[in-house]
C-alpha positions as YAML, in Angstrom:
chain: A
units: angstrom
residues:
- id: 1
  name: UNK
  ca: [78.64, 4.76, -42.39]
- id: 2
  name: UNK
  ca: [78.46, 8.53, -42.03]
- id: 3
  name: UNK
  ca: [76.82, 8.18, -38.62]
- id: 4
  name: UNK
  ca: [79.61, 5.86, -37.42]
- id: 5
  name: UNK
  ca: [82.23, 8.35, -38.60]
- id: 6
  name: UNK
  ca: [80.43, 11.11, -36.68]
- id: 7
  name: UNK
  ca: [80.39, 8.97, -33.52]
- id: 8
  name: UNK
  ca: [84.06, 8.14, -33.97]
- id: 9
  name: UNK
  ca: [84.91, 11.82, -34.46]
- id: 10
  name: UNK
  ca: [82.87, 12.80, -31.38]
- id: 11
  name: UNK
  ca: [84.58, 10.09, -29.30]
- id: 12
  name: UNK
  ca: [88.03, 11.28, -30.39]
- id: 13
  name: UNK
  ca: [87.11, 14.89, -29.52]
- id: 14
  name: UNK
  ca: [86.00, 13.84, -26.03]
- id: 15
  name: UNK
  ca: [89.21, 11.89, -25.52]
- id: 16
  name: UNK
  ca: [91.27, 14.88, -26.65]
- id: 17
  name: UNK
  ca: [89.38, 17.18, -24.25]
- id: 18
  name: UNK
  ca: [89.85, 14.73, -21.36]
- id: 19
  name: UNK
  ca: [93.59, 14.55, -22.10]
- id: 20
  name: UNK
  ca: [93.80, 18.36, -22.13]
- id: 21
  name: UNK
  ca: [91.95, 18.53, -18.79]
- id: 22
  name: UNK
  ca: [94.26, 15.91, -17.22]
- id: 23
  name: UNK
  ca: [97.36, 17.68, -18.54]
- id: 24
  name: UNK
  ca: [96.10, 21.01, -17.16]
- id: 25
  name: UNK
  ca: [95.41, 19.44, -13.75]
- id: 26
  name: UNK
  ca: [98.86, 17.83, -13.63]
- id: 27
  name: UNK
  ca: [100.58, 21.09, -14.59]
- id: 28
  name: UNK
  ca: [98.53, 22.95, -11.96]
- id: 29
  name: UNK
  ca: [99.46, 20.40, -9.28]
- id: 30
  name: UNK
  ca: [103.11, 20.67, -10.29]
- id: 31
  name: UNK
  ca: [103.03, 24.48, -10.07]
- id: 32
  name: UNK
  ca: [101.29, 24.37, -6.67]
- id: 33
  name: UNK
  ca: [103.89, 21.88, -5.41]
- id: 34
  name: UNK
  ca: [106.70, 24.17, -6.61]
- id: 35
  name: UNK
  ca: [105.11, 27.20, -4.96]
- id: 36
  name: UNK
  ca: [104.72, 25.47, -1.58]
- id: 37
  name: UNK
  ca: [108.19, 23.93, -1.78]
- id: 38
  name: UNK
  ca: [110.26, 26.94, -2.81]
- id: 39
  name: UNK
  ca: [108.18, 30.11, -2.50]
- id: 40
  name: UNK
  ca: [105.87, 29.96, 0.51]
- id: 41
  name: UNK
  ca: [105.20, 27.96, 3.66]
- id: 42
  name: UNK
  ca: [101.96, 27.53, 5.60]
- id: 43
  name: UNK
  ca: [102.06, 27.42, 9.40]
- id: 44
  name: UNK
  ca: [99.66, 27.39, 12.33]
- id: 45
  name: UNK
  ca: [100.24, 29.43, 15.49]
- id: 46
  name: UNK
  ca: [100.59, 27.22, 18.56]
- id: 47
  name: UNK
  ca: [100.54, 28.89, 21.95]
- id: 48
  name: UNK
  ca: [100.28, 32.50, 23.02]
- id: 49
  name: UNK
  ca: [103.91, 33.65, 22.72]
- id: 50
  name: UNK
  ca: [103.16, 36.05, 19.85]
- id: 51
  name: UNK
  ca: [100.07, 37.74, 21.29]
- id: 52
  name: UNK
  ca: [98.96, 40.51, 20.66]
- id: 53
  name: UNK
  ca: [100.29, 40.28, 17.11]
- id: 54
  name: UNK
  ca: [98.87, 36.81, 16.44]
- id: 55
  name: UNK
  ca: [96.85, 34.28, 18.37]
- id: 56
  name: UNK
  ca: [96.62, 30.47, 18.75]
- id: 57
  name: UNK
  ca: [95.30, 28.47, 15.76]
- id: 58
  name: UNK
  ca: [95.72, 31.34, 13.30]
- id: 59
  name: UNK
  ca: [97.01, 30.15, 9.93]
- id: 60
  name: UNK
  ca: [99.91, 32.02, 8.38]
- id: 61
  name: UNK
  ca: [101.72, 32.19, 5.06]
- id: 62
  name: UNK
  ca: [105.48, 32.77, 5.04]
- id: 63
  name: UNK
  ca: [107.68, 33.77, 2.11]
- id: 64
  name: UNK
  ca: [110.81, 31.65, 1.76]
- id: 65
  name: UNK
  ca: [112.48, 32.14, -1.64]
- id: 66
  name: UNK
  ca: [115.69, 34.23, -1.42]
- id: 67
  name: UNK
  ca: [114.61, 35.46, 2.02]
- id: 68
  name: UNK
  ca: [117.26, 37.18, 4.18]
- id: 69
  name: UNK
  ca: [116.10, 37.84, 7.78]
- id: 70
  name: UNK
  ca: [116.10, 41.42, 9.07]
- id: 71
  name: UNK
  ca: [115.45, 42.88, 12.50]
- id: 72
  name: UNK
  ca: [111.73, 43.22, 13.16]
- id: 73
  name: UNK
  ca: [110.70, 40.40, 10.81]
- id: 74
  name: UNK
  ca: [108.41, 37.65, 12.06]
- id: 75
  name: UNK
  ca: [109.83, 34.30, 11.06]
- id: 76
  name: UNK
  ca: [109.11, 30.60, 11.15]
- id: 77
  name: UNK
  ca: [112.11, 28.55, 12.23]
- id: 78
  name: UNK
  ca: [113.05, 25.00, 13.15]
- id: 79
  name: UNK
  ca: [114.49, 24.46, 16.63]
- id: 80
  name: UNK
  ca: [116.11, 21.04, 16.38]
- id: 81
  name: UNK
  ca: [119.35, 22.69, 17.53]
- id: 82
  name: UNK
  ca: [119.81, 25.39, 20.19]
- id: 83
  name: UNK
  ca: [123.04, 27.36, 19.83]
- id: 84
  name: UNK
  ca: [124.50, 29.22, 22.81]
- id: 85
  name: UNK
  ca: [127.80, 30.95, 23.57]
- id: 86
  name: UNK
  ca: [130.46, 29.33, 25.71]
- id: 87
  name: UNK
  ca: [132.60, 31.17, 28.26]
- id: 88
  name: UNK
  ca: [135.16, 31.94, 25.56]
- id: 89
  name: UNK
  ca: [132.53, 33.06, 23.05]
- id: 90
  name: UNK
  ca: [132.60, 29.78, 21.14]
- id: 91
  name: UNK
  ca: [129.35, 28.43, 19.69]
- id: 92
  name: UNK
  ca: [127.92, 25.44, 21.55]
- id: 93
  name: UNK
  ca: [125.12, 23.38, 20.03]
- id: 94
  name: UNK
  ca: [122.55, 21.72, 22.27]
- id: 95
  name: UNK
  ca: [119.35, 19.77, 21.69]
- id: 96
  name: UNK
  ca: [116.57, 22.23, 20.91]
- id: 97
  name: UNK
  ca: [112.80, 22.21, 21.24]
- id: 98
  name: UNK
  ca: [112.48, 20.05, 18.15]
- id: 99
  name: UNK
  ca: [109.55, 21.97, 16.67]
- id: 100
  name: UNK
  ca: [108.79, 24.99, 14.53]
- id: 101
  name: UNK
  ca: [108.39, 28.33, 16.25]
- id: 102
  name: UNK
  ca: [107.03, 31.70, 15.17]
- id: 103
  name: UNK
  ca: [109.06, 34.59, 16.61]
- id: 104
  name: UNK
  ca: [110.25, 38.11, 15.89]
- id: 105
  name: UNK
  ca: [113.85, 38.84, 14.89]
- id: 106
  name: UNK
  ca: [115.42, 41.16, 17.47]
- id: 107
  name: UNK
  ca: [119.05, 41.13, 16.31]
- id: 108
  name: UNK
  ca: [120.92, 39.68, 13.34]
- id: 109
  name: UNK
  ca: [124.52, 38.60, 12.72]
- id: 110
  name: UNK
  ca: [127.06, 41.26, 13.63]
- id: 111
  name: UNK
  ca: [124.68, 43.27, 15.83]
- id: 112
  name: UNK
  ca: [125.23, 43.66, 19.57]
- id: 113
  name: UNK
  ca: [122.24, 42.87, 21.77]
- id: 114
  name: UNK
  ca: [121.74, 43.87, 25.39]
- id: 115
  name: UNK
  ca: [118.76, 43.33, 27.65]
- id: 116
  name: UNK
  ca: [118.29, 45.22, 30.91]
- id: 117
  name: UNK
  ca: [116.13, 42.73, 32.74]
- id: 118
  name: UNK
  ca: [115.48, 45.19, 35.57]
- id: 119
  name: UNK
  ca: [114.06, 47.93, 33.37]
- id: 120
  name: UNK
  ca: [112.82, 45.43, 30.76]
- id: 121
  name: UNK
  ca: [114.40, 47.42, 27.93]
- id: 122
  name: UNK
  ca: [116.16, 45.90, 24.90]
- id: 123
  name: UNK
  ca: [119.14, 47.50, 23.17]
- id: 124
  name: UNK
  ca: [120.62, 46.77, 19.74]
- id: 125
  name: UNK
  ca: [124.00, 48.31, 18.92]
- id: 126
  name: UNK
  ca: [123.64, 50.51, 22.00]
- id: 127
  name: UNK
  ca: [120.26, 51.94, 21.00]
- id: 128
  name: UNK
  ca: [117.06, 51.16, 22.89]
- id: 129
  name: UNK
  ca: [114.62, 49.69, 20.38]
- id: 130
  name: UNK
  ca: [110.99, 50.74, 20.13]
- id: 131
  name: UNK
  ca: [108.75, 47.72, 20.65]
- id: 132
  name: UNK
  ca: [105.09, 48.75, 20.29]
- id: 133
  name: UNK
  ca: [104.13, 45.13, 19.55]
- id: 134
  name: UNK
  ca: [105.00, 43.63, 22.96]
- id: 135
  name: UNK
  ca: [102.48, 42.87, 25.71]
- id: 136
  name: UNK
  ca: [104.97, 43.51, 28.53]
- id: 137
  name: UNK
  ca: [108.58, 44.55, 29.03]
- id: 138
  name: UNK
  ca: [111.40, 41.99, 28.91]
- id: 139
  name: UNK
  ca: [112.05, 41.14, 32.56]
- id: 140
  name: UNK
  ca: [112.56, 37.38, 32.33]
- id: 141
  name: UNK
  ca: [116.05, 35.94, 31.81]
- id: 142
  name: UNK
  ca: [115.64, 32.33, 30.70]
- id: 143
  name: UNK
  ca: [119.29, 31.44, 31.24]
- id: 144
  name: UNK
  ca: [120.74, 30.98, 27.74]
- id: 145
  name: UNK
  ca: [123.12, 33.94, 28.03]
- id: 146
  name: UNK
  ca: [123.05, 34.80, 31.74]
- id: 147
  name: UNK
  ca: [126.15, 36.80, 32.65]
- id: 148
  name: UNK
  ca: [127.11, 37.27, 28.99]
- id: 149
  name: UNK
  ca: [125.00, 40.29, 27.98]
- id: 150
  name: UNK
  ca: [125.68, 42.31, 25.94]
- id: 151
  name: UNK
  ca: [126.32, 39.68, 23.28]
- id: 152
  name: UNK
  ca: [127.40, 40.12, 19.68]
- id: 153
  name: UNK
  ca: [125.32, 37.87, 17.45]
- id: 154
  name: UNK
  ca: [127.57, 35.65, 15.30]
- id: 155
  name: UNK
  ca: [127.23, 35.98, 11.53]
- id: 156
  name: UNK
  ca: [124.58, 33.61, 10.19]
- id: 157
  name: UNK
  ca: [122.59, 33.60, 13.43]
- id: 158
  name: UNK
  ca: [119.60, 35.46, 14.86]
- id: 159
  name: UNK
  ca: [118.34, 36.42, 18.30]
- id: 160
  name: UNK
  ca: [114.55, 36.06, 18.36]
- id: 161
  name: UNK
  ca: [111.82, 36.73, 20.91]
- id: 162
  name: UNK
  ca: [108.07, 36.41, 21.09]
- id: 163
  name: UNK
  ca: [105.92, 39.53, 21.39]
- id: 164
  name: UNK
  ca: [104.32, 38.15, 24.57]
- id: 165
  name: UNK
  ca: [107.58, 38.23, 26.54]
- id: 166
  name: UNK
  ca: [106.37, 36.82, 29.89]
- id: 167
  name: UNK
  ca: [105.33, 33.48, 28.32]
- id: 168
  name: UNK
  ca: [107.58, 33.22, 25.26]
- id: 169
  name: UNK
  ca: [110.23, 30.51, 25.03]
- id: 170
  name: UNK
  ca: [112.73, 32.10, 22.68]
- id: 171
  name: UNK
  ca: [116.44, 32.95, 22.30]
- id: 172
  name: UNK
  ca: [116.60, 33.75, 26.02]
- id: 173
  name: UNK
  ca: [116.05, 30.02, 26.67]
- id: 174
  name: UNK
  ca: [118.65, 27.23, 26.60]
- id: 175
  name: UNK
  ca: [116.13, 25.23, 24.55]
- id: 176
  name: UNK
  ca: [116.13, 27.80, 21.72]
- id: 177
  name: UNK
  ca: [119.23, 29.96, 21.92]
- id: 178
  name: UNK
  ca: [120.46, 31.59, 18.74]
- id: 179
  name: UNK
  ca: [118.64, 30.57, 15.57]
- id: 180
  name: UNK
  ca: [120.75, 29.68, 12.55]
- id: 181
  name: UNK
  ca: [119.60, 31.43, 9.38]
- id: 182
  name: UNK
  ca: [119.64, 27.97, 7.78]
- id: 183
  name: UNK
  ca: [116.88, 26.93, 10.21]
- id: 184
  name: UNK
  ca: [114.57, 29.75, 9.06]
- id: 185
  name: UNK
  ca: [111.85, 28.48, 6.73]
- id: 186
  name: UNK
  ca: [110.37, 31.87, 5.88]
- id: 187
  name: UNK
  ca: [109.10, 35.32, 6.84]
- id: 188
  name: UNK
  ca: [105.46, 35.52, 7.91]
- id: 189
  name: UNK
  ca: [103.67, 38.09, 5.79]
- id: 190
  name: UNK
  ca: [100.00, 37.10, 5.58]
- id: 191
  name: UNK
  ca: [97.30, 35.68, 7.88]
- id: 192
  name: UNK
  ca: [94.76, 33.48, 6.07]
- id: 193
  name: UNK
  ca: [92.50, 32.57, 8.99]
- id: 194
  name: UNK
  ca: [90.36, 33.23, 10.91]
- id: 195
  name: UNK
  ca: [88.27, 35.15, 8.39]
- id: 196
  name: UNK
  ca: [87.95, 38.10, 10.75]
- id: 197
  name: UNK
  ca: [91.73, 38.56, 10.87]
- id: 198
  name: UNK
  ca: [92.74, 37.94, 7.24]
- id: 199
  name: UNK
  ca: [95.43, 40.36, 6.12]
- id: 200
  name: UNK
  ca: [99.09, 41.27, 6.12]
- id: 201
  name: UNK
  ca: [101.11, 40.72, 9.29]
- id: 202
  name: UNK
  ca: [103.57, 43.29, 10.66]
...
């Protein structure tokens, strides 16, 4: 009788431990799901538009909770819609690339952006910006705002460009145009692979 009671007690202890383990795993999965839904995003670099800052197939982590884009930030954004300016300055929405892009914020809502495509220099609010991250000067006009520079970025929108300007499809293009802040999924802040390049991204 005593032996049976010991076996029963041992069995109940094992069941209790298993229940605790399952509860811990479920809570952990729930927390992880919350983190990757509201706090951070994971993305993979496709293409060479952000070289020399980041390269194809690198994996990135972006912060999304309460994030407000600022000039110089590297962001991940959806491009289902491309927004351009009409002749009267009205916003016109077009079909976009339909994929996520990784780009650098050059100007935010309320700022005035100008690009001198001959000299390749970029100006924000009349001041030439220092761009040590680019591979080449900005000589290519992709047609989104031809004849309209300088442009004042509407509130709630961003003008973005890749660091590798000669190959980047960005806000200069009719397929990207201005990026709505609502389309931004986060600010890239950390590179998780490859192992040789792990670290914070600037």
